[in-house]
C-alpha positions, 0 to 999 in steps of 0.5 A, a space after each residue: 488495526 493490521 491495516 495500519 500495521 501492514 502498511 506502517 510496515 510497507 511504508 518502511 520497506 519503501 523507505 529502505 528502498 529509497 535508502 538504497 538497500 538491494 531489495 527492489 527485486 521485491 518491488 517496482 516489477 523488480 528489475 533493478 536491485 538498488 532502486 534508480 533515481 525515479 523509482 525512489 521518488 515513487 517509492 516516496 509517494 508510495 509511502 505517502 500514499 500508504 500514510 493517507 490510506 491508513 489515515 483514512 481508513 482509520 477514520 472509517 472505523 472511527 478509530 480517528 476523529 473525522 474530519 468536519 466534512 465526513 461525506 467523502 470517507 466512506 467514497 474514499 474507502 472504495 478507492 483504496 479498495 480498487 487501488 488495492 485490487 490493482 495492486 494485486 493484480 499488478 504483483 501478481 503478473 510481475 517478472 520478478 517471482 520474489 514480488 510475485 510471491 511476497 507481494 502479492 499475499 501482502 496486497 491480497 491480505 490489504 485488499 481484505 481487510 479494506 473490504 471489511 472496514 469498506 463494506 462496514 
């Protein structure tokens, strides 16, 4: 599933940011080349969210067996869709040109993939 691969790539990117790589101009508004502690914590939270999003969408399309109560999975896929839509907007208005040029289209692709899954 392409969504899962992209989420994995973003998780690796966030991990690299946590490790101190000077790539902060691609994330979190681009104001810091090396992320300060609070944004590194944000990156750790993002990694957890990416993993959760991937698990939920894999359950939604049947790649993973859902937990016993499946009624929440469809709703959760729409919540992920809203998160991705917000991500497109936030990346598009970023003051960082590198973030706007890389993350906006990437998150737009994730939004489209999430929409396909949510509608299924």
